[in-house]
C-alpha positions, 0 to 999 in steps of 0.5 A: 551518552559519550559525556557519561562514558557510555559507548554507543553500540551498533544498535544505537547507530542503527536507530540513528541511521534509520531515522535519518534515512526515514527523514530523507537525510541520506548524506547525514546517515552515511556520515554516521556510517563512516563515523562509527567505524572511524571514530568508535570502531563499530562495524555496521550491521545488516540493519544499518546497511538495509536502512541505507539501501532502502534510503537510496532506492526511495530517492531513485538512486538504484545504482548506488544502492546496488553498489552498497548491496555488493559492499554488504555482500563482501562482508561474510559476517553480514546476513543479507536479508530479503528486505534489502532485496525487496527494496531493490526490486521495487526500485528497479521496477520504478526505474524502468529496469525490470529486466534486471529483476530475474538476475537479482532473484537468481543472486538471491537464491545463490546466496541462500536467501529463498524468496518463498520463506519471506513475502517481502520480495513477492510483495515487491514483485507484485507491486512492480508488475501492478504498476508497470504492466498494462496487463497484470497477468505477470502480477497474478503469475507471482501471486500463484507462484507465491501460493504454490511455494507455501508463502501465504499472501496477506491483505497487502499483497491483495490490496496491491493487486486490487489497486492496479486493477482499478488503476487499469479500469478493470474493476470487474477483475478487482471485484472478483479478486476481492470476492475470492480473497475469503476462499484464499484464506485472506478476508478483505480489510478496510483498505481493500474495500476502500480501494475497490469502492474508489475504483468503482466510483472512478469508473462511474459504476455507482450502482456496483459501488453501493453494493460495495458500500453496503458490504463495507457498512455491514462489516463496520468499515467506512469509505474515506471522507474523500471517497464518500464525497466524490461518490455523492458528487457523482450520484448527484450529477446523474440526478438519481434521487432514489440512489442518492437517498440509499447512499446518504442513509449508508453513509450516515451509519458510519459517519463517512461524510463531513458536515460540509458534504451533508449540507451540500447533498441535502441542499441539492436534494431539497431543490426538488420537493419530491426529494424531501423524503431524503431530509426526512430519512436523515432527520429520523436517523439523527433523532434515533 
């Protein structure tokens, strides 16, 4: 660009900084920020600062991210956005500094950045409480507040809660939340189902997991290959041939097992002549 006499714009620098931050090259990203001012007389915009703040947060350098946010706040021409605060909220939770989150939210409101107009900060808080708390009631409280303020939760919001509940072994609560999602105006997506399915398998609740699997298949969703393999292995360990047959038939409909998984499952079943029906079922499906 420079050789052609084309001056780089703030958007050009913003793209470069964002790419460097995504690649984890923060030192180089800050060098670009300095160079754009010193060499090209181009002031960083909110996008440049937001990329740098997110990069620092991802690296765990929370104090440096806060200082950069304060530098940004000292420039009235820069409109701060919720993305910066959302990244800081997540970083504070991860650093075990959740006590500072309330102060950050008050600062947002004081600067005219209202959380209920943007779900970024709400999602960050729900993710933080879901990961940090043994009791996810705080995350549900944020979800309720979010809905009361007219900020509609999206699948990502619910998926974060489902993942947290499954991690705590509270699969019944996770199941109830997934079943309630349509009433809340947000049907479960494939990620929701996969999280619930994996959580049930981890808890050894295979009969409940196959119910979720059947619902997934009816919607055209498939579990992950890894999740399907673990599911089959778990059922094989239980020695439930009837359940295994049902599972393999469902998995075949959405091609959810790799060839090695099929071979292992079928060879295990064929060790017992009474279970030859599994192979017959699969053969009929392949010929259909």
